[in-house]
C-alpha positions in Angstrom: -0.1 -0.1 -0.3 1.2 3.4 -0.8 1.6 5.9 2.0 0.8 9.5 1.9 4.8 10.4 1.7 5.1 7.6 -1.5 6.9 8.4 -4.4 3.9 8.5 -6.2 2.0 11.0 -4.4 5.6 12.8 -4.4 5.9 12.8 -7.8 2.2 13.6 -8.5 2.6 16.8 -6.4 6.1 17.5 -8.3 3.8 17.4 -11.6 0.8 19.4 -11.2 3.2 21.7 -9.0 0.4 24.6 -7.8 -2.8 22.9 -9.2 -3.0 21.3 -6.0 -2.2 21.8 -2.7 -1.7 18.6 -1.8 -1.8 14.9 -3.0 -2.6 11.7 -0.8 -4.1 8.4 -0.4 -8.0 8.1 -0.5 -9.8 5.9 1.6 -13.2 6.8 0.5 -12.9 6.2 -3.1 -14.2 2.6 -5.5 -14.1 2.8 -8.3 -12.2 5.8 -9.7 -8.1 6.3 -9.7 -8.3 9.9 -8.6 -10.6 12.8 -6.9 -10.7 16.3 -6.5 -11.4 17.3 -2.9 -11.2 20.6 -1.8 -10.5 21.9 2.0 -12.2 22.4 4.6 -12.5 26.5 4.6 -12.3 26.6 0.8 -15.0 27.6 -1.6 -16.7 24.0 -3.6 -16.9 23.4 -6.9 -19.8 24.9 -7.1 -19.7 27.9 -5.1 -16.5 28.8 -7.4 -18.5 28.0 -10.6 -21.3 30.6 -9.4 -18.4 33.5 -8.0 -16.3 33.1 -11.6 -20.0 33.7 -13.4 -20.4 37.3 -11.0 -20.8 40.4 -13.8 -19.1 42.3 -11.1 -17.0 40.3 -9.1 -13.6 41.1 -8.2 -10.7 39.2 -9.1 -8.8 40.3 -5.9 -11.1 37.5 -3.7 -11.2 34.6 -6.1 -7.2 34.0 -5.1 -7.7 33.1 -1.6 -11.0 32.4 -1.2 -11.0 29.6 -4.4 -10.9 26.0 -3.9 -7.7 24.9 -2.4 -8.0 21.9 -4.3 -7.0 18.2 -2.9 -6.3 15.7 -5.4 -7.1 12.2 -3.6 -5.8 8.7 -5.1 -6.3 5.2 -4.8 -3.1 3.4 -4.6 -4.3 0.1 -5.5 -6.4 0.8 -8.8 -4.3 -0.5 -11.9 -3.7 2.9 -13.5 -1.9 4.1 -10.2 -0.1 1.3 -10.2 1.0 1.4 -13.2 1.7 5.5 -13.3 3.9 4.5 -10.3 6.0 1.8 -11.6 6.3 4.2 -15.0 7.5 7.2 -12.7 9.8 5.2 -11.0 11.4 3.6 -14.3 12.0 7.2 -15.5 10.8 10.3 -14.0 11.5 12.9 -16.7 8.8 11.3 -19.6 7.1 13.7 -21.4 4.0 11.0 -21.6 4.0 10.2 -17.7 3.2 14.2 -17.2 0.5 13.8 -20.1 -0.9 11.4 -18.4 -0.6 12.9 -14.6 -2.2 16.0 -16.4 -4.5 13.9 -17.8 -6.2 11.8 -14.3 -6.2 15.8 -12.6 -8.2 17.6 -15.6 -10.6 14.3 -16.1 -10.6 14.4 -11.9 -11.6 18.3 -12.5 -14.4 17.4 -14.3 -15.8 14.5 -13.1 -15.6 17.1 -9.6 -17.3 19.8 -11.0 -15.0 22.2 -11.8 -14.5 24.4 -15.0 -10.3 23.9 -16.6 -9.0 26.2 -17.4 -7.6 25.6 -20.8 -9.5 23.4 -23.1 -7.5 23.4 -25.5 -3.9 22.6 -23.9 -6.6 19.0 -22.2 -8.2 18.1 -26.0 -4.0 18.6 -27.0 -3.3 16.2 -24.4 -5.6 13.6 -25.5 -5.0 13.8 -29.0 -1.3 13.4 -27.9 -2.8 10.1 -26.2 -4.5 8.7 -28.8 -1.6 8.8 -31.2 1.0 7.3 -28.9 -2.3 4.4 -28.3 -2.8 4.0 -32.3 1.6 3.8 -32.3 1.2 6.9 -34.7 4.6 8.8 -34.5 4.5 12.8 -34.1 6.9 14.1 -36.2 5.4 18.3 -35.7 4.0 18.1 -39.3 0.3 18.1 -40.7 -0.5 16.4 -43.8 -2.2 18.6 -46.5 -4.5 16.7 -48.6 -3.9 17.7 -52.6 -6.9 18.5 -54.4 -6.2 18.2 -58.2 -10.0 18.5 -59.5 -10.6 22.0 -58.5 -12.3 23.8 -61.1 -10.8 26.5 -63.2 
């Protein structure tokens, strides 16, 4: 069993940096590999969404009243277990960082929070799909040549 001070929690906290206050082991999750929880005195996901939608909001209050997010993991979940093994083997793998960010962002959505940058999330998903399909990404996009254009 992974403890709170384990390598997996520390690696995920290092990757997520200031997006979460802490990464810890959950005692209440059953099927999901991870979830986002908030601190006792922070805003809930719904309250954060409501306050961001206010027309005359004060942006200075959003910083300290916004939810302090905690990422809770199930250490025995197969996804978390494999991520920990991959992180132990190679700490600087870009795909591992993408997987951790994908887990975090999907947990954000599942917990009711809104994402700051959905474009980055979608490009990360596209990279994972390319990786899963075995497509080598050389950074170029093939364009179709259309020969039968009218004169």
